[in-house]
Every structure is written in C-alpha cells, then in structure tokens.
SEDRENKOL-655529 format. One record per residue (C-alpha): residue number from 1; residue in three letters; x, y, z. Coordinates in nm, 3 decimals. Each point is the difference from the previous one (the first is absolute). Example, Ala and Ser with C-alpha at 12.3 -4.5 7.8 and 13.67 -1.06 7.14 Angstrom:
2
@nr->1; rest->ALA; X->1.230; Y->-0.450; Z->0.780
@nr->2; rest->SER; X->0.137; Y->0.344; Z->-0.066
! end
This chain:
315
@nr->1; rest->MET; X->2.433; Y->-1.847; Z->-9.660
@nr->2; rest->LEU; X->0.327; Y->0.103; Z->-0.170
@nr->3; rest->TYR; X->0.145; Y->-0.281; Z->-0.205
@nr->4; rest->ALA; X->0.366; Y->-0.073; Z->-0.066
@nr->5; rest->THR; X->-0.003; Y->0.090; Z->-0.367
@nr->6; rest->TYR; X->0.358; Y->0.013; Z->-0.121
@nr->7; rest->TYR; X->-0.024; Y->-0.344; Z->-0.160
@nr->8; rest->LEU; X->-0.332; Y->0.033; Z->-0.175
@nr->9; rest->THR; X->0.089; Y->0.145; Z->-0.337
@nr->10; rest->MET; X->0.254; Y->-0.125; Z->-0.248
@nr->11; rest->THR; X->0.184; Y->0.192; Z->-0.270
@nr->12; rest->THR; X->0.078; Y->-0.131; Z->-0.347
@nr->13; rest->LYS; X->0.332; Y->-0.121; Z->0.139
@nr->14; rest->LYS; X->-0.015; Y->-0.183; Z->0.332
@nr->15; rest->THR; X->0.289; Y->0.023; Z->0.242
@nr->16; rest->ASP; X->0.009; Y->-0.226; Z->0.302
@nr->17; rest->LYS; X->0.260; Y->-0.037; Z->0.274
@nr->18; rest->ILE; X->0.036; Y->-0.303; Z->0.221
@nr->19; rest->SER; X->0.236; Y->-0.041; Z->0.294
@nr->20; rest->VAL; X->0.123; Y->-0.359; Z->0.039
@nr->21; rest->THR; X->-0.063; Y->-0.148; Z->0.344
@nr->22; rest->ALA; X->0.160; Y->-0.302; Z->0.166
@nr->23; rest->GLU; X->-0.295; Y->-0.212; Z->-0.112
@nr->24; rest->ASP; X->0.075; Y->0.066; Z->-0.369
@nr->25; rest->ALA; X->0.380; Y->0.019; Z->0.011
@nr->26; rest->GLY; X->0.169; Y->-0.290; Z->-0.179
@nr->27; rest->GLU; X->-0.267; Y->-0.032; Z->-0.271
@nr->28; rest->ARG; X->0.059; Y->0.057; Z->-0.370
@nr->29; rest->ILE; X->-0.135; Y->0.336; Z->-0.108
@nr->30; rest->ASP; X->-0.212; Y->-0.144; Z->-0.283
@nr->31; rest->VAL; X->-0.159; Y->-0.257; Z->0.232
@nr->32; rest->PHE; X->-0.068; Y->0.267; Z->0.262
@nr->33; rest->LEU; X->-0.166; Y->0.234; Z->-0.251
@nr->34; rest->CYS; X->-0.218; Y->-0.286; Z->-0.129
@nr->35; rest->ARG; X->-0.160; Y->-0.018; Z->0.344
@nr->36; rest->ILE; X->-0.056; Y->0.375; Z->0.025
@nr->37; rest->TYR; X->-0.117; Y->0.054; Z->-0.359
@nr->38; rest->ALA; X->-0.191; Y->-0.324; Z->-0.039
@nr->39; rest->GLU; X->-0.182; Y->0.108; Z->-0.317
@nr->40; rest->LEU; X->0.327; Y->0.034; Z->-0.191
@nr->41; rest->SER; X->0.175; Y->-0.313; Z->-0.122
@nr->42; rest->ARG; X->0.352; Y->-0.076; Z->0.113
@nr->43; rest->SER; X->0.122; Y->0.044; Z->-0.359
@nr->44; rest->THR; X->-0.157; Y->0.347; Z->-0.016
@nr->45; rest->LEU; X->0.163; Y->0.103; Z->0.326
@nr->46; rest->GLN; X->0.332; Y->-0.142; Z->-0.119
@nr->47; rest->LYS; X->-0.033; Y->0.218; Z->-0.309
@nr->48; rest->TYR; X->-0.055; Y->0.309; Z->0.218
@nr->49; rest->ILE; X->0.308; Y->-0.089; Z->0.205
@nr->50; rest->LYS; X->0.210; Y->-0.057; Z->-0.314
@nr->51; rest->GLN; X->-0.116; Y->0.335; Z->-0.143
@nr->52; rest->GLY; X->0.113; Y->0.181; Z->0.315
@nr->53; rest->GLN; X->-0.351; Y->0.091; Z->0.114
@nr->54; rest->VAL; X->0.071; Y->-0.172; Z->0.332
@nr->55; rest->LEU; X->0.287; Y->0.139; Z->0.205
@nr->56; rest->VAL; X->0.152; Y->-0.119; Z->0.326
@nr->57; rest->ASN; X->0.167; Y->0.279; Z->0.198
@nr->58; rest->ASP; X->-0.023; Y->0.209; Z->-0.320
@nr->59; rest->LYS; X->0.198; Y->-0.258; Z->-0.202
@nr->60; rest->ILE; X->-0.104; Y->-0.236; Z->-0.280
@nr->61; rest->VAL; X->0.013; Y->-0.366; Z->0.106
@nr->62; rest->LYS; X->-0.046; Y->-0.340; Z->-0.163
@nr->63; rest->ASN; X->-0.307; Y->-0.221; Z->0.041
@nr->64; rest->SER; X->0.208; Y->-0.232; Z->0.215
@nr->65; rest->TYR; X->0.091; Y->0.274; Z->0.248
@nr->66; rest->THR; X->-0.043; Y->-0.116; Z->0.360
@nr->67; rest->LEU; X->-0.173; Y->0.255; Z->0.222
@nr->68; rest->LYS; X->0.183; Y->0.122; Z->0.308
@nr->69; rest->LEU; X->-0.136; Y->0.150; Z->0.319
@nr->70; rest->ASP; X->-0.083; Y->0.371; Z->-0.040
@nr->71; rest->ASP; X->0.035; Y->-0.004; Z->-0.379
@nr->72; rest->GLU; X->-0.228; Y->0.261; Z->-0.155
@nr->73; rest->ILE; X->-0.176; Y->-0.114; Z->-0.315
@nr->74; rest->THR; X->-0.124; Y->0.273; Z->-0.234
@nr->75; rest->LEU; X->-0.241; Y->-0.103; Z->-0.275
@nr->76; rest->ASN; X->-0.095; Y->0.208; Z->-0.298
@nr->77; rest->LEU; X->-0.271; Y->-0.215; Z->-0.154
@nr->78; rest->GLU; X->-0.260; Y->0.101; Z->-0.254
@nr->79; rest->GLU; X->-0.338; Y->0.045; Z->0.160
@nr->80; rest->PHE; X->-0.202; Y->-0.322; Z->0.007
@nr->81; rest->GLY; X->-0.322; Y->0.116; Z->0.158
@nr->82; rest->LEU; X->0.096; Y->0.010; Z->0.366
@nr->83; rest->LYS; X->-0.217; Y->0.220; Z->0.216
@nr->84; rest->ILE; X->-0.029; Y->-0.061; Z->0.373
@nr->85; rest->GLU; X->-0.315; Y->0.144; Z->0.156
@nr->86; rest->PRO; X->-0.085; Y->0.042; Z->0.370
@nr->87; rest->GLU; X->-0.267; Y->-0.243; Z->0.120
@nr->88; rest->ASN; X->-0.211; Y->0.010; Z->0.314
@nr->89; rest->ILE; X->0.039; Y->-0.363; Z->0.110
@nr->90; rest->PRO; X->-0.029; Y->-0.076; Z->0.374
@nr->91; rest->VAL; X->0.346; Y->-0.066; Z->0.144
@nr->92; rest->GLU; X->0.080; Y->0.040; Z->0.369
@nr->93; rest->VAL; X->0.269; Y->0.252; Z->0.103
@nr->94; rest->LEU; X->0.140; Y->-0.116; Z->0.335
@nr->95; rest->TYR; X->0.271; Y->0.261; Z->0.051
@nr->96; rest->GLU; X->0.073; Y->0.336; Z->-0.160
@nr->97; rest->ASP; X->0.229; Y->0.296; Z->0.058
@nr->98; rest->GLU; X->0.139; Y->0.274; Z->-0.224
@nr->99; rest->THR; X->0.256; Y->-0.228; Z->-0.164
@nr->100; rest->MET; X->-0.148; Y->-0.349; Z->-0.023
@nr->101; rest->ALA; X->-0.296; Y->-0.229; Z->0.061
@nr->102; rest->VAL; X->-0.070; Y->-0.367; Z->0.069
@nr->103; rest->ILE; X->-0.296; Y->-0.154; Z->-0.182
@nr->104; rest->ASN; X->-0.174; Y->-0.337; Z->0.003
@nr->105; rest->LYS; X->-0.002; Y->-0.128; Z->-0.359
@nr->106; rest->PRO; X->-0.286; Y->-0.239; Z->-0.074
@nr->107; rest->SER; X->0.063; Y->-0.328; Z->-0.178
@nr->108; rest->ASN; X->-0.080; Y->-0.011; Z->-0.372
@nr->109; rest->MET; X->0.155; Y->0.346; Z->-0.050
@nr->110; rest->LEU; X->0.321; Y->0.075; Z->-0.187
@nr->111; rest->THR; X->0.240; Y->0.227; Z->0.188
@nr->112; rest->HIS; X->0.067; Y->0.211; Z->-0.310
@nr->113; rest->PRO; X->-0.133; Y->0.017; Z->-0.357
@nr->114; rest->THR; X->0.153; Y->-0.170; Z->-0.299
@nr->115; rest->SER; X->-0.054; Y->0.105; Z->-0.359
@nr->116; rest->ILE; X->-0.273; Y->-0.267; Z->-0.015
@nr->117; rest->GLU; X->-0.178; Y->0.070; Z->0.331
@nr->118; rest->LYS; X->-0.033; Y->0.373; Z->0.061
@nr->119; rest->THR; X->-0.299; Y->0.004; Z->0.236
@nr->120; rest->GLY; X->-0.092; Y->-0.153; Z->0.334
@nr->121; rest->THR; X->0.357; Y->0.001; Z->0.132
@nr->122; rest->LEU; X->0.131; Y->0.138; Z->0.327
@nr->123; rest->VAL; X->0.166; Y->0.287; Z->-0.187
@nr->124; rest->ASN; X->-0.340; Y->0.108; Z->-0.136
@nr->125; rest->VAL; X->-0.121; Y->0.009; Z->0.361
@nr->126; rest->LEU; X->0.305; Y->0.195; Z->0.119
@nr->127; rest->LEU; X->-0.051; Y->0.264; Z->-0.266
@nr->128; rest->TYR; X->-0.353; Y->0.051; Z->0.135
@nr->129; rest->LYS; X->0.088; Y->-0.005; Z->0.371
@nr->130; rest->PHE; X->0.319; Y->0.209; Z->0.014
@nr->131; rest->THR; X->0.083; Y->0.344; Z->-0.140
@nr->132; rest->GLN; X->0.373; Y->-0.077; Z->-0.007
@nr->133; rest->LEU; X->0.194; Y->-0.316; Z->-0.088
@nr->134; rest->CYS; X->0.370; Y->-0.056; Z->-0.065
@nr->135; rest->ASP; X->0.089; Y->-0.003; Z->-0.368
@nr->136; rest->CYS; X->0.343; Y->-0.166; Z->0.005
@nr->137; rest->ASN; X->-0.113; Y->-0.358; Z->-0.064
@nr->138; rest->GLY; X->-0.155; Y->0.026; Z->-0.344
@nr->139; rest->GLN; X->-0.320; Y->0.143; Z->-0.143
@nr->140; rest->MET; X->-0.194; Y->-0.320; Z->0.065
@nr->141; rest->ARG; X->0.118; Y->-0.031; Z->0.362
@nr->142; rest->PRO; X->-0.053; Y->0.338; Z->0.172
@nr->143; rest->GLY; X->0.032; Y->-0.040; Z->0.375
@nr->144; rest->ILE; X->0.087; Y->-0.370; Z->-0.018
@nr->145; rest->VAL; X->0.288; Y->-0.102; Z->0.230
@nr->146; rest->HIS; X->-0.048; Y->-0.378; Z->-0.012
@nr->147; rest->ARG; X->-0.254; Y->-0.240; Z->-0.152
@nr->148; rest->LEU; X->-0.237; Y->-0.280; Z->0.084
@nr->149; rest->ASP; X->-0.120; Y->-0.259; Z->-0.251
@nr->150; rest->ARG; X->-0.346; Y->0.060; Z->-0.142
@nr->151; rest->ASN; X->-0.159; Y->-0.271; Z->0.214
@nr->152; rest->THR; X->0.194; Y->0.068; Z->0.318
@nr->153; rest->SER; X->-0.182; Y->0.242; Z->0.228
@nr->154; rest->GLY; X->0.150; Y->0.218; Z->0.270
@nr->155; rest->LEU; X->0.220; Y->0.289; Z->0.101
@nr->156; rest->LEU; X->0.204; Y->0.221; Z->-0.232
@nr->157; rest->MET; X->0.197; Y->0.317; Z->0.067
@nr->158; rest->ILE; X->-0.066; Y->0.297; Z->-0.230
@nr->159; rest->ALA; X->0.242; Y->0.292; Z->-0.047
@nr->160; rest->LYS; X->-0.146; Y->0.345; Z->-0.057
@nr->161; rest->THR; X->0.332; Y->0.173; Z->-0.065
@nr->162; rest->ASN; X->0.319; Y->-0.098; Z->-0.180
@nr->163; rest->THR; X->0.197; Y->0.053; Z->0.321
@nr->164; rest->ALA; X->-0.231; Y->-0.242; Z->0.181
@nr->165; rest->PHE; X->0.039; Y->-0.256; Z->-0.280
@nr->166; rest->GLU; X->0.380; Y->0.010; Z->0.026
@nr->167; rest->PHE; X->-0.016; Y->-0.020; Z->0.380
@nr->168; rest->LEU; X->-0.234; Y->-0.302; Z->-0.001
@nr->169; rest->LYS; X->0.193; Y->-0.171; Z->-0.280
@nr->170; rest->GLU; X->0.324; Y->0.032; Z->0.197
@nr->171; rest->LYS; X->-0.168; Y->-0.142; Z->0.312
@nr->172; rest->MET; X->-0.125; Y->-0.299; Z->-0.200
@nr->173; rest->GLN; X->0.342; Y->-0.062; Z->-0.154
@nr->174; rest->ASN; X->0.155; Y->0.005; Z->0.346
@nr->175; rest->LYS; X->-0.274; Y->-0.233; Z->0.133
@nr->176; rest->ALA; X->-0.099; Y->0.266; Z->0.254
@nr->177; rest->PHE; X->-0.367; Y->-0.089; Z->-0.010
@nr->178; rest->THR; X->-0.207; Y->-0.316; Z->0.043
@nr->179; rest->LYS; X->-0.273; Y->-0.151; Z->-0.219
@nr->180; rest->LYS; X->-0.206; Y->-0.290; Z->0.135
@nr->181; rest->TYR; X->-0.249; Y->-0.223; Z->-0.178
@nr->182; rest->TYR; X->-0.264; Y->-0.262; Z->0.072
@nr->183; rest->ALA; X->-0.010; Y->-0.299; Z->-0.234
@nr->184; rest->ILE; X->-0.175; Y->-0.336; Z->-0.006
@nr->185; rest->VAL; X->0.216; Y->-0.268; Z->-0.160
@nr->186; rest->SER; X->-0.021; Y->-0.370; Z->-0.076
@nr->187; rest->GLY; X->0.147; Y->-0.249; Z->0.245
@nr->188; rest->ASN; X->0.122; Y->0.004; Z->0.357
@nr->189; rest->PHE; X->0.343; Y->0.089; Z->0.140
@nr->190; rest->ASP; X->0.233; Y->-0.192; Z->0.232
@nr->191; rest->THR; X->0.108; Y->0.317; Z->0.182
@nr->192; rest->LYS; X->-0.191; Y->0.307; Z->0.111
@nr->193; rest->GLU; X->0.246; Y->0.246; Z->-0.158
@nr->194; rest->GLY; X->0.217; Y->-0.002; Z->-0.310
@nr->195; rest->GLU; X->0.193; Y->0.200; Z->-0.256
@nr->196; rest->ILE; X->0.024; Y->-0.039; Z->-0.379
@nr->197; rest->THR; X->0.313; Y->0.136; Z->-0.171
@nr->198; rest->LEU; X->-0.035; Y->-0.119; Z->-0.359
@nr->199; rest->PRO; X->0.109; Y->0.262; Z->-0.261
@nr->200; rest->ILE; X->-0.271; Y->0.113; Z->-0.244
@nr->201; rest->GLY; X->0.015; Y->0.102; Z->-0.366
@nr->202; rest->ARG; X->-0.217; Y->0.020; Z->-0.309
@nr->203; rest->HIS; X->-0.129; Y->-0.333; Z->-0.134
@nr->204; rest->PRO; X->0.203; Y->-0.094; Z->-0.312
@nr->205; rest->THR; X->-0.303; Y->-0.075; Z->-0.222
@nr->206; rest->LYS; X->-0.298; Y->0.164; Z->0.174
@nr->207; rest->PRO; X->0.053; Y->0.379; Z->0.019
@nr->208; rest->LYS; X->-0.291; Y->0.060; Z->0.240
@nr->209; rest->LYS; X->0.138; Y->-0.250; Z->0.248
@nr->210; rest->MET; X->0.290; Y->0.002; Z->0.246
@nr->211; rest->THR; X->0.195; Y->-0.302; Z->0.121
@nr->212; rest->THR; X->0.279; Y->-0.102; Z->0.236
@nr->213; rest->ARG; X->0.333; Y->-0.013; Z->-0.183
@nr->214; rest->ILE; X->0.368; Y->-0.005; Z->0.091
@nr->215; rest->ASP; X->0.070; Y->0.329; Z->-0.180
@nr->216; rest->GLY; X->-0.305; Y->0.174; Z->0.149
@nr->217; rest->LYS; X->-0.010; Y->0.287; Z->0.248
@nr->218; rest->GLU; X->0.046; Y->-0.063; Z->0.371
@nr->219; rest->SER; X->-0.346; Y->-0.064; Z->0.147
@nr->220; rest->ILE; X->-0.083; Y->-0.060; Z->0.365
@nr->221; rest->THR; X->-0.342; Y->-0.088; Z->0.144
@nr->222; rest->LYS; X->-0.067; Y->-0.077; Z->0.366
@nr->223; rest->TYR; X->-0.316; Y->-0.167; Z->0.125
@nr->224; rest->THR; X->-0.184; Y->-0.113; Z->0.311
@nr->225; rest->VAL; X->-0.277; Y->-0.260; Z->0.002
@nr->226; rest->LEU; X->-0.304; Y->0.158; Z->0.167
@nr->227; rest->GLU; X->-0.237; Y->-0.292; Z->-0.046
@nr->228; rest->SER; X->0.031; Y->-0.356; Z->-0.133
@nr->229; rest->LEU; X->-0.310; Y->-0.132; Z->-0.172
@nr->230; rest->LYS; X->-0.060; Y->-0.331; Z->-0.175
@nr->231; rest->ASN; X->0.257; Y->0.008; Z->-0.283
@nr->232; rest->TYR; X->0.019; Y->0.382; Z->0.008
@nr->233; rest->SER; X->0.169; Y->0.273; Z->0.207
@nr->234; rest->LEU; X->-0.065; Y->0.365; Z->0.085
@nr->235; rest->LEU; X->0.331; Y->0.189; Z->-0.005
@nr->236; rest->ASP; X->0.127; Y->0.334; Z->0.127
@nr->237; rest->ILE; X->0.269; Y->0.101; Z->-0.251
@nr->238; rest->THR; X->0.268; Y->0.270; Z->0.020
@nr->239; rest->LEU; X->0.177; Y->0.118; Z->-0.315
@nr->240; rest->VAL; X->0.367; Y->0.075; Z->0.050
@nr->241; rest->THR; X->0.046; Y->0.073; Z->-0.370
@nr->242; rest->GLY; X->-0.269; Y->0.111; Z->-0.246
@nr->243; rest->ARG; X->0.021; Y->-0.191; Z->-0.327
@nr->244; rest->THR; X->-0.279; Y->-0.031; Z->-0.254
@nr->245; rest->HIS; X->-0.238; Y->-0.284; Z->0.106
@nr->246; rest->GLN; X->0.249; Y->-0.087; Z->0.278
@nr->247; rest->ILE; X->-0.242; Y->-0.163; Z->0.246
@nr->248; rest->ARG; X->-0.183; Y->-0.191; Z->-0.271
@nr->249; rest->VAL; X->0.322; Y->-0.127; Z->-0.157
@nr->250; rest->HIS; X->0.168; Y->-0.095; Z->0.327
@nr->251; rest->PHE; X->-0.285; Y->-0.203; Z->0.144
@nr->252; rest->SER; X->-0.066; Y->-0.171; Z->-0.331
@nr->253; rest->ALA; X->0.369; Y->-0.092; Z->-0.020
@nr->254; rest->ILE; X->-0.004; Y->-0.174; Z->0.340
@nr->255; rest->GLY; X->-0.319; Y->-0.193; Z->-0.077
@nr->256; rest->HIS; X->-0.247; Y->0.226; Z->0.183
@nr->257; rest->PRO; X->-0.163; Y->0.215; Z->-0.273
@nr->258; rest->ILE; X->-0.254; Y->0.261; Z->0.101
@nr->259; rest->VAL; X->-0.360; Y->-0.118; Z->-0.020
@nr->260; rest->ASN; X->-0.181; Y->0.092; Z->-0.326
@nr->261; rest->ASP; X->0.318; Y->0.135; Z->-0.164
@nr->262; rest->THR; X->-0.041; Y->-0.137; Z->-0.352
@nr->263; rest->LEU; X->0.327; Y->0.150; Z->-0.128
@nr->264; rest->TYR; X->0.215; Y->-0.183; Z->0.257
@nr->265; rest->GLY; X->-0.189; Y->-0.325; Z->0.047
@nr->266; rest->GLY; X->-0.214; Y->0.079; Z->0.301
@nr->267; rest->ALA; X->-0.273; Y->-0.243; Z->0.106
@nr->268; rest->GLN; X->-0.340; Y->0.104; Z->-0.136
@nr->269; rest->LEU; X->-0.254; Y->0.000; Z->0.283
@nr->270; rest->PRO; X->-0.379; Y->0.034; Z->-0.049
@nr->271; rest->VAL; X->0.021; Y->0.347; Z->0.154
@nr->272; rest->LYS; X->-0.032; Y->0.298; Z->-0.237
@nr->273; rest->THR; X->0.295; Y->0.234; Z->0.051
@nr->274; rest->GLN; X->0.192; Y->0.245; Z->-0.216
@nr->275; rest->GLU; X->0.269; Y->-0.257; Z->-0.082
@nr->276; rest->GLN; X->0.277; Y->-0.039; Z->0.263
@nr->277; rest->VAL; X->-0.110; Y->0.022; Z->0.363
@nr->278; rest->LEU; X->0.263; Y->0.256; Z->0.099
@nr->279; rest->GLN; X->-0.028; Y->0.334; Z->0.180
@nr->280; rest->ALA; X->0.252; Y->0.269; Z->0.095
@nr->281; rest->TYR; X->-0.143; Y->0.066; Z->0.345
@nr->282; rest->SER; X->0.270; Y->0.203; Z->0.180
@nr->283; rest->ILE; X->0.265; Y->0.255; Z->-0.086
@nr->284; rest->THR; X->0.250; Y->0.176; Z->0.227
@nr->285; rest->PHE; X->0.156; Y->0.314; Z->-0.148
@nr->286; rest->VAL; X->0.160; Y->0.335; Z->0.083
@nr->287; rest->SER; X->-0.181; Y->0.302; Z->-0.143
@nr->288; rest->PRO; X->0.218; Y->0.263; Z->-0.171
@nr->289; rest->PHE; X->-0.237; Y->0.260; Z->0.146
@nr->290; rest->ASP; X->0.097; Y->-0.036; Z->0.367
@nr->291; rest->LEU; X->0.250; Y->-0.292; Z->0.000
@nr->292; rest->GLN; X->-0.226; Y->-0.195; Z->0.235
@nr->293; rest->GLU; X->-0.032; Y->-0.378; Z->-0.031
@nr->294; rest->ARG; X->-0.355; Y->-0.128; Z->-0.039
@nr->295; rest->THR; X->-0.164; Y->-0.338; Z->-0.043
@nr->296; rest->ILE; X->-0.326; Y->-0.034; Z->-0.191
@nr->297; rest->THR; X->-0.187; Y->-0.331; Z->0.034
@nr->298; rest->ILE; X->-0.329; Y->-0.116; Z->-0.150
@nr->299; rest->ASN; X->-0.227; Y->-0.296; Z->0.070
@nr->300; rest->PRO; X->-0.004; Y->-0.311; Z->-0.221
@nr->301; rest->ASP; X->-0.185; Y->0.066; Z->-0.324
@nr->302; rest->ASN; X->-0.308; Y->-0.184; Z->-0.121
@nr->303; rest->ASP; X->0.195; Y->-0.255; Z->-0.205
@nr->304; rest->ILE; X->0.209; Y->-0.101; Z->0.303
@nr->305; rest->ILE; X->-0.309; Y->-0.027; Z->0.223
@nr->306; rest->LYS; X->-0.207; Y->-0.196; Z->-0.254
@nr->307; rest->THR; X->0.280; Y->-0.247; Z->-0.065
@nr->308; rest->LEU; X->0.074; Y->-0.049; Z->0.369
@nr->309; rest->ASN; X->-0.367; Y->-0.060; Z->0.078
@nr->310; rest->TYR; X->-0.022; Y->-0.258; Z->-0.276
@nr->311; rest->LEU; X->0.314; Y->-0.185; Z->0.111
@nr->312; rest->ARG; X->-0.094; Y->0.007; Z->0.369
@nr->313; rest->ASN; X->-0.336; Y->-0.157; Z->-0.081
@nr->314; rest->THR; X->0.138; Y->-0.263; Z->-0.238
@nr->315; rest->LYS; X->0.023; Y->-0.344; Z->0.154
! end
C-alpha cells in the first residue's frame, strides 16, 4: 500500500492554502478560521491576521474581511503540533476513476481534521486509501470537495487532482449535480411536497450554530414526504444550495426538526442513533475523467432503519 504522504510532516513554519467555496463565502475570515483551526482561540487567529501571517489573494486583510468565492487564503502560522497520519479505517468506496472517487462516510466521523481532532477523520482514511489527492483546499482537507456533518452519514465526492477539484467545484457552484437525503423529522405535513427558501447565516451568539436570518445566504431545500407516521415523517430531501447545516436549520425553522438533533431542537426518541437521523443517500455528478453523468445511490443506513422500525411499531 502506497500512502498519500505529502501532508504528513510539518516544518518549523507551517504554510496552508485554502480555496474558498460557495459554502464558506460571505463569512468573516476570523470566524471561518476558528472553525478550521479549532484549537486556536479567535483572539490568537485575529493576532495572526493583524500581523500579516494570513493573506487573502496574497494581500493582507482585516479580521472583518468577508470571504468571497474563489478567494485563496494563505496562512503562515507557527507550527502547533499538527500531523495528519493515514489510518486504515473501513470506509466504502462506491465509485473511483483516475480523477475522483465517491465514498460513503459513516456517521460519527469528521470530514476533515481540526487542530483538536487529528485522528479518526475521513481525511485520515483518504490518506491511507489513495496515493494521490488534490492539494488546493488546505493541508487539513486534501481531496475534500464538500463536507458532511460529523453525525450525518452518506456520500461524498473526493478529488484526486487539482484539475478535478476545480471541475467539481464549478459544477457544484452551477448546481449541475444533485444531492439527495433521507431524514426523519417531527410532525406531519399538509402536502406531499414542499420547498423551503429561508436564507441561512451564522448564529449571532452561538458560533457553532447556523440560523435563518434576513441577511443570510440564499438557501433552497426541496422535500417529498415518503411516509407519514404518528407525529413523525420520513422525507426525501433534495439540496438546491449547500449551506452549512442547511437541512437541519431549515426543518427546525419550519417546526419539523430532525429526530435526535440536539443542536436544533429535534425530538429525542428512545432509539440510540448518532445524533440527527439524516443520511446523504444519493448523488448525481459528472466525472472530470470521462464527462459522463453518474448516479450513486445507497440503502438507508442503520439509524434510519432503527428509527423507522421503532416509529412503525409505536401505537
């Protein structure tokens, strides 16, 4: 096994480059970096920015700078113990060619490391499984094109080359691919189909939480009710946009939070799941390798099945 090793050793001065995607555009740079470098305080990161150790498009910016799509952030931060090792953790690869792959991320797994959690993430797995990964999205996110929350399982596209990353990023920005999810939410619906168009932004007082707000980013979620249960519903959800926590925020905002989602007020059922009962079960994409459109679909995961069985048998 040949490991992808170009991220495994750090010099006395760490340089990292991050390309800003549509998901992160519109966020303050200091807030954004707090999420990526979770071990460092916001005041420490603000000091780095003020000292010019953080550049955007090779220019010094203020802490209040608002990120724009395709901005390139360059960070020259003193080493703080980051070392990302390959790990042989079972993760299913459902599609692979010379330029990309589609994997099934388990729940209870971070998509990429932070400065606090450096092991057990999908990136650790990717470094073990693939000999080549794109390096244009930061040293802690090799290969990562888009993310899923830690406790959301399902399908993610991985870019092996920088050209593939740019191709897939452009397709996502132009909404030329489809991501579909299963979710079990509280309550029943009056209609079989619906659309939620509430804009989403960062919560004003809780930095780990998103919320609907007038000045937020455009956010569109479509859904179909697959099954109505007593006081609960199984939904088939299509993301038109891809905001952080979009599905969880949208359904909480309309009074139908996802079951077991403690962050957004989901009903707590006596069924042990990895937090929110939400799964990215289908993705339609065009591969940069042969320009062919493909759809990858997986069966409902164990959390979906367990919760459905419980609700179906509850009188």
